[in-house]
Each structure stands twice: as C-alpha cells, then as structure tokens.
N, C-alpha and C positions, 0 to 999 in steps of 0.2 A: 395575541398579537400586539393588539391595539394597546394595552397598558404599557408595554416594554416601548411602544412607539413614543407614547405620552412621558415615559421617564426620560426617555433620550432627549425629546424637545425641550424638557424643563432643564436636565444637565447642561445642553447646549445653550440656554438662554443664561443659565448661572455662571458659565465660562466666558462667554463672550462679553457681558455685561461685566465682569469682575476686569476683564482686561481692557475694555472700553473707558472703566470710567476708575482706573488706577491711579494714584497722587491724587485725587478729589477728594478725598473724607468720607467715600461713599462706602457702603457694603452692601455685599450681596450674600445670598443662603439659600435655604431649602428647608421645608418641611414636612413630615409625614405625620397626616391627621387621624384620628379617630374621629368622624364626623357624626353627631347625635342627631336624627331627624325624628321629631317629635310630634306628630299629628294631635291633634286635639282630637280627645276620646279614641285614641287609637294605641297600637302597640310602639314601641320605640325600635328604630332601626338605626344599624352602625356600619354605614359604608365607609370606605379608607379614600382619603386623596392625598395627594401631594401638592405644594405649591412652591413657585419660584419666588423668591424676596430681594425685593431691591428698595435699600434703605439710606437715610442721611442723617447723621447725628450733626444737629444744628450746634449744639452745645452739650454738655457730659450730661444735662437734666432732658433734654428735648430733641428728640426724633421725628421724623416722617418716613413712610414706609407705603410700598403699593408691592401687592402681592396677587398673582396670577395660579390659581389653582386648577386643579382636573382629578377626577375621580379615576382610581387606579384598581378598585375592587368593590362591588355591590353587596348590599347586607338583603337576600330575599330577592324582592323585588323593586329595590331602591337603589340609585346609582347617582353620586354627584357627577353631573355633566362638567360644570365650570364654575369657577366665582373669579371676582374682580373684587379686591377691596384697596382703600387708600384710607390711611391712618395716621392720627398723632400718637406720639408716644412719650409719656412723661416718665423719666428715667429716675430713680433713687438708687444712686450706688451705695453699698452698703461696705464693702471693701473693695480692695484690688481687684479680686477677684469674683465678687457676686454683686449684681443689680437687680434690684425689683422694679417691675415697670407697670403700667396702665395704658390700655390701647382706646381710642376713642376715635370712631370714623362713620365710613358708609361701605357695604358689601352687598354686590349684587350676584345673585347665585342662580342656576338652571339646575334641576333635579330630574332624571327620568324615571319612569315606574314602567318596569318591565312587564311582558306580557299584556300589551294591550292597555296599561294604564295611561298614557301621555306621558306629559310633564309638567313642570311648575316653573316658575321664573318670578322671582321675587328680589326687593332689595330693600335694605331698611339701615338705620342707625347701629353701631356695631360696638361692642365695649367688650374689652376684656383686662387678663393681668397675668403676668407671669415672671421667670426670674431667668437670667442668663448666667452662665458660670465660664468664665475666661480659661483658655486651656492655655493659652500667651497672649501676647500682645494682640495678634491679628485673629484668632480663632477663638469661639465662644459656642458652647453649645447650651440650650434651653429647654424649659418646659412651659406652657401657656395653655389657657383656657379662655376661651373668647364665646360671646354669644354673638354668631354671624349674622343670622336674619332672623325678624320675628315677624311673621306674616300673620296674617287674619285667623288662617287655619292651622298651621305649626310654627315650631320654632326648630331653627337650625344652628346648633350648637359643636363646638371642636375642641377636642383635647389634641396637644400638639407638641412633639419633638422637634426642635430646629437646630440648627448648625447655621452660623454667619461666620463670613469673611471679610475683614475689612483691609482697605486698602491705602 
C-alpha cells in the first residue's frame, strides 16, 4: 500500500508541475529505475525506484533538471527510501527525433536495510548519459544510465526509462 501511495504522490507532483509551468519552456516527467546497489566486497542488489523530473531547456544543447525519487520495490533486504538530484545536462541533437545527452550534478540518497540492518545516507557527484526519442513535439521517451552515488563503501547506479512532457 505504501508503494501505491508513493506512485500517486509522484503522479500528482508531475501533473501539478505541468500545469503550473505551462508556457514557460519547462518540462516534467517521470522515471522508472532499476537501481543497482553495489557494496564493496558484497553481492549486488537491484531495488526499483520511481522519480519525478522537473527540467528546463535553456538552449537546444543545455538543460537543468531536478529529480525527486522514492523506492517502490526492495531487492532482498535493500530498499531505496528516497533520493534528490540536481543536474546539468548537455544535449546533442542527432535528428529531429533523437537526442543524446550527458548528465553532471549531485545526488543525495537514503537506503534502508530491512531486517534490522539500519540505513545509509550519502551524497556525491553524479554523472550519466542517455538518449531521448521524440514521439511528438511535446512528448519524448528515453533510456539512461547514471552513477548516482559513490560512497566510501558502496556505489549506487541506475538504469532508467523516462517519459517527458514539454509545455
């Protein structure tokens, strides 16, 4: 039930931002991510997260984004509680329909370890790359890989599917 609530909150945030920022060159969207938690010397876990995306294209080649994410499914005992990221985005339009991009910014994340394992909160420089595919002038879908957090004893990466809506 908690995961349904998180999904509903994310959908509401996306819809509210879209209405509030219409005609200002902003975009909103959402992401579904397979997060990879890689502790040093231990097995890799892959919880699932969703994120709301708010961005602004300053030019055809430069954008900025803020992302707010939350876990929706744990893997074994590892769950993404939440994350917040702020990114600069360099965009390379390949055609009218396809753009490649790189991300550079900062992400802060909190992980929960079920079964009495506590939690971990860290933040670090983040980077990634992806591709957007335009469906029409206002809607695109994309795929992205990002290194979200590099902590002293683990790495947190994400492979994401995104949908974005321009106004």
